[in-house]
N, CA, C and O atoms as a Maestro MAE file, in Angstrom:
{
 s_m_m2io_version
 :::
 2.0.0
}

f_m_ct {
 s_m_title
 :::
 protein
 m_atom[148] {
  # First column is atom index #
  i_m_mmod_type
  r_m_x_coord
  r_m_y_coord
  r_m_z_coord
  i_m_residue_number
  s_m_chain_name
  s_m_pdb_residue_name
  s_m_pdb_atom_name
  i_m_atomic_number
  :::
  1 25 0.854 -1.170 0.000 1 A "MET " " N  " 7
  2 3 0.000 0.000 0.000 1 A "MET " " CA " 6
  3 2 0.900 1.234 0.000 1 A "MET " " C  " 6
  4 15 1.849 1.326 0.780 1 A "MET " " O  " 8
  5 25 0.592 2.169 -0.877 2 A "VAL " " N  " 7
  6 3 1.336 3.420 -0.957 2 A "VAL " " CA " 6
  7 2 0.563 4.463 -0.157 2 A "VAL " " C  " 6
  8 15 -0.640 4.637 -0.349 2 A "VAL " " O  " 8
  9 25 1.253 5.145 0.730 3 A "LEU " " N  " 7
  10 3 0.590 6.148 1.564 3 A "LEU " " CA " 6
  11 2 0.014 7.275 0.714 3 A "LEU " " C  " 6
  12 15 0.637 7.687 -0.264 3 A "LEU " " O  " 8
  13 25 -1.166 7.777 1.072 4 A "PRO " " N  " 7
  14 3 -1.799 8.823 0.262 4 A "PRO " " CA " 6
  15 2 -1.072 10.163 0.314 4 A "PRO " " C  " 6
  16 15 -1.292 11.010 -0.552 4 A "PRO " " O  " 8
  17 25 -0.210 10.374 1.309 5 A "ASN " " N  " 7
  18 3 0.484 11.658 1.386 5 A "ASN " " CA " 6
  19 2 1.725 11.720 0.493 5 A "ASN " " C  " 6
  20 15 2.363 12.770 0.414 5 A "ASN " " O  " 8
  21 25 2.085 10.621 -0.183 6 A "LEU " " N  " 7
  22 3 3.201 10.638 -1.125 6 A "LEU " " CA " 6
  23 2 2.718 11.126 -2.484 6 A "LEU " " C  " 6
  24 15 1.649 10.738 -2.956 6 A "LEU " " O  " 8
  25 25 3.523 11.982 -3.103 7 A "SER " " N  " 7
  26 3 3.177 12.439 -4.453 7 A "SER " " CA " 6
  27 2 3.445 11.315 -5.447 7 A "SER " " C  " 6
  28 15 4.090 10.321 -5.111 7 A "SER " " O  " 8
  29 25 2.947 11.476 -6.670 8 A "GLU " " N  " 7
  30 3 3.177 10.468 -7.714 8 A "GLU " " CA " 6
  31 2 4.677 10.305 -7.961 8 A "GLU " " C  " 6
  32 15 5.157 9.187 -8.144 8 A "GLU " " O  " 8
  33 25 5.409 11.404 -7.967 9 A "LYS " " N  " 7
  34 3 6.855 11.374 -8.220 9 A "LYS " " CA " 6
  35 2 7.588 10.610 -7.118 9 A "LYS " " C  " 6
  36 15 8.453 9.783 -7.407 9 A "LYS " " O  " 8
  37 25 7.248 10.882 -5.858 10 A "GLU " " N  " 7
  38 3 7.874 10.185 -4.732 10 A "GLU " " CA " 6
  39 2 7.537 8.696 -4.750 10 A "GLU " " C  " 6
  40 15 8.406 7.857 -4.512 10 A "GLU " " O  " 8
  41 25 6.294 8.371 -5.027 11 A "ALA " " N  " 7
  42 3 5.870 6.970 -5.059 11 A "ALA " " CA " 6
  43 2 6.589 6.219 -6.172 11 A "ALA " " C  " 6
  44 15 6.988 5.069 -5.987 11 A "ALA " " O  " 8
  45 25 6.757 6.857 -7.321 12 A "THR " " N  " 7
  46 3 7.448 6.221 -8.442 12 A "THR " " CA " 6
  47 2 8.908 5.951 -8.104 12 A "THR " " C  " 6
  48 15 9.445 4.908 -8.477 12 A "THR " " O  " 8
  49 25 9.558 6.881 -7.401 13 A "SER " " N  " 7
  50 3 10.965 6.670 -7.048 13 A "SER " " CA " 6
  51 2 11.122 5.633 -5.932 13 A "SER " " C  " 6
  52 15 12.113 4.903 -5.914 13 A "SER " " O  " 8
  53 25 10.171 5.554 -5.010 14 A "LEU " " N  " 7
  54 3 10.253 4.584 -3.917 14 A "LEU " " CA " 6
  55 2 9.865 3.171 -4.346 14 A "LEU " " C  " 6
  56 15 10.340 2.193 -3.769 14 A "LEU " " O  " 8
  57 25 9.006 3.062 -5.354 15 A "PHE " " N  " 7
  58 3 8.518 1.765 -5.817 15 A "PHE " " CA " 6
  59 2 8.827 1.600 -7.303 15 A "PHE " " C  " 6
  60 15 7.953 1.807 -8.145 15 A "PHE " " O  " 8
  61 25 10.073 1.227 -7.632 16 A "PRO " " N  " 7
  62 3 10.474 1.128 -9.044 16 A "PRO " " CA " 6
  63 2 9.723 0.051 -9.831 16 A "PRO " " C  " 6
  64 15 9.668 0.114 -11.059 16 A "PRO " " O  " 8
  65 25 9.145 -0.933 -9.141 17 A "LYS " " N  " 7
  66 3 8.360 -1.964 -9.841 17 A "LYS " " CA " 6
  67 2 6.976 -1.452 -10.204 17 A "LYS " " C  " 6
  68 15 6.218 -2.132 -10.895 17 A "LYS " " O  " 8
  69 25 6.652 -0.263 -9.743 18 A "GLY " " N  " 7
  70 3 5.375 0.353 -10.075 18 A "GLY " " CA " 6
  71 2 4.305 0.100 -9.035 18 A "GLY " " C  " 6
  72 15 4.526 -0.598 -8.046 18 A "GLY " " O  " 8
  73 25 3.149 0.677 -9.273 19 A "PHE " " N  " 7
  74 3 2.000 0.511 -8.394 19 A "PHE " " CA " 6
  75 2 0.742 0.703 -9.222 19 A "PHE " " C  " 6
  76 15 0.760 1.343 -10.274 19 A "PHE " " O  " 8
  77 25 -0.343 0.140 -8.731 20 A "SER " " N  " 7
  78 3 -1.617 0.290 -9.435 20 A "SER " " CA " 6
  79 2 -2.535 1.190 -8.618 20 A "SER " " C  " 6
  80 15 -2.499 1.188 -7.387 20 A "SER " " O  " 8
  81 25 -3.350 1.955 -9.322 21 A "VAL " " N  " 7
  82 3 -4.285 2.873 -8.683 21 A "VAL " " CA " 6
  83 2 -5.692 2.311 -8.845 21 A "VAL " " C  " 6
  84 15 -6.124 2.010 -9.958 21 A "VAL " " O  " 8
  85 25 -6.402 2.172 -7.731 22 A "THR " " N  " 7
  86 3 -7.770 1.668 -7.752 22 A "THR " " CA " 6
  87 2 -8.732 2.831 -7.978 22 A "THR " " C  " 6
  88 15 -8.661 3.847 -7.287 22 A "THR " " O  " 8
  89 25 -9.621 2.678 -8.937 23 A "ASN " " N  " 7
  90 3 -10.618 3.716 -9.201 23 A "ASN " " CA " 6
  91 2 -11.655 3.732 -8.085 23 A "ASN " " C  " 6
  92 15 -12.233 2.700 -7.746 23 A "ASN " " O  " 8
  93 25 -11.879 4.902 -7.525 24 A "LEU " " N  " 7
  94 3 -12.868 5.080 -6.466 24 A "LEU " " CA " 6
  95 2 -14.018 5.935 -6.983 24 A "LEU " " C  " 6
  96 15 -13.835 6.692 -7.937 24 A "LEU " " O  " 8
  97 25 -15.195 5.833 -6.379 25 A "PRO " " N  " 7
  98 3 -16.333 6.647 -6.821 25 A "PRO " " CA " 6
  99 2 -16.047 8.154 -6.770 25 A "PRO " " C  " 6
  100 15 -16.600 8.916 -7.563 25 A "PRO " " O  " 8
  101 25 -15.193 8.580 -5.847 26 A "SER " " N  " 7
  102 3 -14.880 10.008 -5.734 26 A "SER " " CA " 6
  103 2 -13.967 10.485 -6.858 26 A "SER " " C  " 6
  104 15 -13.861 11.687 -7.103 26 A "SER " " O  " 8
  105 25 -13.302 9.545 -7.547 27 A "GLY " " N  " 7
  106 3 -12.386 9.917 -8.620 27 A "GLY " " CA " 6
  107 2 -10.995 10.273 -8.131 27 A "GLY " " C  " 6
  108 15 -10.124 10.612 -8.932 27 A "GLY " " O  " 8
  109 25 -10.777 10.201 -6.825 28 A "LYS " " N  " 7
  110 3 -9.465 10.541 -6.269 28 A "LYS " " CA " 6
  111 2 -8.597 9.288 -6.170 28 A "LYS " " C  " 6
  112 15 -9.094 8.220 -5.814 28 A "LYS " " O  " 8
  113 25 -7.310 9.408 -6.480 29 A "PRO " " N  " 7
  114 3 -6.411 8.240 -6.482 29 A "PRO " " CA " 6
  115 2 -5.848 7.921 -5.097 29 A "PRO " " C  " 6
  116 15 -4.634 7.972 -4.900 29 A "PRO " " O  " 8
  117 25 -6.709 7.597 -4.142 30 A "TYR " " N  " 7
  118 3 -6.244 7.321 -2.785 30 A "TYR " " CA " 6
  119 2 -5.675 5.919 -2.613 30 A "TYR " " C  " 6
  120 15 -4.696 5.741 -1.888 30 A "TYR " " O  " 8
  121 25 -6.263 4.927 -3.259 31 A "LEU " " N  " 7
  122 3 -5.817 3.545 -3.080 31 A "LEU " " CA " 6
  123 2 -4.778 3.184 -4.131 31 A "LEU " " C  " 6
  124 15 -5.105 2.934 -5.291 31 A "LEU " " O  " 8
  125 25 -3.516 3.160 -3.701 32 A "ARG " " N  " 7
  126 3 -2.423 2.769 -4.588 32 A "ARG " " CA " 6
  127 2 -1.749 1.559 -3.959 32 A "ARG " " C  " 6
  128 15 -1.398 1.577 -2.779 32 A "ARG " " O  " 8
  129 25 -1.572 0.513 -4.748 33 A "VAL " " N  " 7
  130 3 -1.066 -0.757 -4.243 33 A "VAL " " CA " 6
  131 2 0.152 -1.169 -5.053 33 A "VAL " " C  " 6
  132 15 0.174 -1.028 -6.275 33 A "VAL " " O  " 8
  133 25 1.180 -1.689 -4.352 34 A "THR " " N  " 7
  134 3 2.388 -2.175 -5.012 34 A "THR " " CA " 6
  135 2 2.386 -3.697 -5.021 34 A "THR " " C  " 6
  136 15 1.704 -4.319 -4.207 34 A "THR " " O  " 8
  137 25 3.145 -4.307 -5.938 35 A "PRO " " N  " 7
  138 3 3.270 -5.764 -5.914 35 A "PRO " " CA " 6
  139 2 4.006 -6.207 -4.642 35 A "PRO " " C  " 6
  140 15 4.885 -5.496 -4.155 35 A "PRO " " O  " 8
  141 25 3.654 -7.357 -4.117 36 A "GLN " " N  " 7
  142 3 4.338 -7.867 -2.931 36 A "GLN " " CA " 6
  143 2 5.707 -8.399 -3.324 36 A "GLN " " C  " 6
  144 15 5.877 -8.931 -4.422 36 A "GLN " " O  " 8
  145 25 6.693 -8.258 -2.428 37 A "PRO " " N  " 7
  146 3 8.054 -8.731 -2.772 37 A "PRO " " CA " 6
  147 2 8.158 -10.236 -2.880 37 A "PRO " " C  " 6
  148 15 9.235 -10.762 -3.161 37 A "PRO " " O  " 8
  :::
 }
 m_bond[147] {
  # First column is bond index #
  i_m_from
  i_m_to
  i_m_order
  :::
  1 1 2 1
  2 2 3 1
  3 3 4 2
  4 3 5 1
  5 5 6 1
  6 6 7 1
  7 7 8 2
  8 7 9 1
  9 9 10 1
  10 10 11 1
  11 11 12 2
  12 11 13 1
  13 13 14 1
  14 14 15 1
  15 15 16 2
  16 15 17 1
  17 17 18 1
  18 18 19 1
  19 19 20 2
  20 19 21 1
  21 21 22 1
  22 22 23 1
  23 23 24 2
  24 23 25 1
  25 25 26 1
  26 26 27 1
  27 27 28 2
  28 27 29 1
  29 29 30 1
  30 30 31 1
  31 31 32 2
  32 31 33 1
  33 33 34 1
  34 34 35 1
  35 35 36 2
  36 35 37 1
  37 37 38 1
  38 38 39 1
  39 39 40 2
  40 39 41 1
  41 41 42 1
  42 42 43 1
  43 43 44 2
  44 43 45 1
  45 45 46 1
  46 46 47 1
  47 47 48 2
  48 47 49 1
  49 49 50 1
  50 50 51 1
  51 51 52 2
  52 51 53 1
  53 53 54 1
  54 54 55 1
  55 55 56 2
  56 55 57 1
  57 57 58 1
  58 58 59 1
  59 59 60 2
  60 59 61 1
  61 61 62 1
  62 62 63 1
  63 63 64 2
  64 63 65 1
  65 65 66 1
  66 66 67 1
  67 67 68 2
  68 67 69 1
  69 69 70 1
  70 70 71 1
  71 71 72 2
  72 71 73 1
  73 73 74 1
  74 74 75 1
  75 75 76 2
  76 75 77 1
  77 77 78 1
  78 78 79 1
  79 79 80 2
  80 79 81 1
  81 81 82 1
  82 82 83 1
  83 83 84 2
  84 83 85 1
  85 85 86 1
  86 86 87 1
  87 87 88 2
  88 87 89 1
  89 89 90 1
  90 90 91 1
  91 91 92 2
  92 91 93 1
  93 93 94 1
  94 94 95 1
  95 95 96 2
  96 95 97 1
  97 97 98 1
  98 98 99 1
  99 99 100 2
  100 99 101 1
  101 101 102 1
  102 102 103 1
  103 103 104 2
  104 103 105 1
  105 105 106 1
  106 106 107 1
  107 107 108 2
  108 107 109 1
  109 109 110 1
  110 110 111 1
  111 111 112 2
  112 111 113 1
  113 113 114 1
  114 114 115 1
  115 115 116 2
  116 115 117 1
  117 117 118 1
  118 118 119 1
  119 119 120 2
  120 119 121 1
  121 121 122 1
  122 122 123 1
  123 123 124 2
  124 123 125 1
  125 125 126 1
  126 126 127 1
  127 127 128 2
  128 127 129 1
  129 129 130 1
  130 130 131 1
  131 131 132 2
  132 131 133 1
  133 133 134 1
  134 134 135 1
  135 135 136 2
  136 135 137 1
  137 137 138 1
  138 138 139 1
  139 139 140 2
  140 139 141 1
  141 141 142 1
  142 142 143 1
  143 143 144 2
  144 143 145 1
  145 145 146 1
  146 146 147 1
  147 147 148 2
  :::
 }
}
């Protein structure tokens, strides 16, 4: 799980394998999940 207070740029640098964003009804990208190691 990627913390919501991280920007897209910070999350990309911390998680080089990438992350997926779950679509929420509000349209905000709060749920971001990384692959498990």
